[in-house]
N, C-alpha and C positions, 0 to 999 in steps of 0.2 A: 894385143899381145898374141903372138903366133906360137902355137905349140907344135913342135916337130913331130913328124910321124914316128920316128925312132922312140921318142918318149912315150907316146901313146901305146905302141906295141909292147914296150918294156913294162909299162904299168899294167897292161892287160895280162901279160904272162905272169907277173907277180901275183895278181888276183887269182889266177887259175891255180898256181902252186899253193897259195894260202888256202884256197877252198878245198883242194885235194887233201891237205894236211888235216883240215877240220873233219872231212868225211872219214879219213883213216882213224882219227881219234874217236869219232862217234860209232864206228863199226866194231868196237871191241878191242882195239889196240891200246887199252889202258890197263891200269893196275887193279881192275875190279876182281872180286873173288871168283867170279865165274866167267871163263873165257869161252871161246867157240868149242863145240864138241869135237873130239878127236876119237876116231874108232880105234880099237885095239887091233893090232896087225901081227903077222908073223907067228913065231912060236908062242909068244905071249897070248895070242888069241886062242890057240889050242889049249894051253894050260888054264886060262881063265874060264873058258867054256866048260872044260872037264870039271873044274872045281864047282862052278855054278850048277851044272847038271847033277852033280853028286849031292849038293845041298837041297835041290828041289825034288830029287827023286826022278828025274827025267824031264822030258819036254824038248823044246827047240830053242836054241839061242836066236833071238830076234833083234838084238841090239847090244852094242858095247860102247864103252866110253873110258878113255884114259883121263885121269885127273878130275874125276867127279868131285863135286863139292863135299860129298860124304865119305869118300874113300879114294884109294889110288885107282882102283878099277871098279867099274860097274858093269854087270852083265844082266841084260833083260832076258828072261826065259818065259816062253809061253808054254804053259802046261797043256796036256791033252784036253782038259776040261775048259780051255779057253782063258783061264786066269793068267795073269802076268805077274811075275815075281822079279823084283830088282834085287840082285845079289851083290853085296858090297865086299870087295876083296882088298887085302893089303898088297904091298909090292911082292911079297912071297907067295901070293895066290891063296892065302888063308882067308877063310870067310870071317868077316868082322860084323856082318849084319845082313838081314834080308827082310823084305816086306812085300806083301801083295800090293801090286800097283793098280790093279783093275778094280773098278767099283763092283763089277759082277764077277765074282770069283768062282761061281758055280757051286759054292758050298752053302748049305743050309736052305736051299730052294725048297719051297713047299707050297 
């Protein structure tokens, strides 16, 4: 039995397309609870940063995320002592929680 070249090429292309779909599904394009990180941008970044810095009493915004698993916005602040605080904000930029993220918070050293 002779297989035509056209059939072989078509079968190869179908395998490539199917493989690509599998890679897309495995790379986070599913309905999982946690998707890829998206940074806060634009005016929302300024408002979220201001709210987070007010909560921590100062520091530097070192990371942001929209759609965090714990809140609508998450802002990571590094304080002057080196500790990091994750501040959770709702859509209106109100603080809904915060926690020290760093093992070495600079507090209680002795």
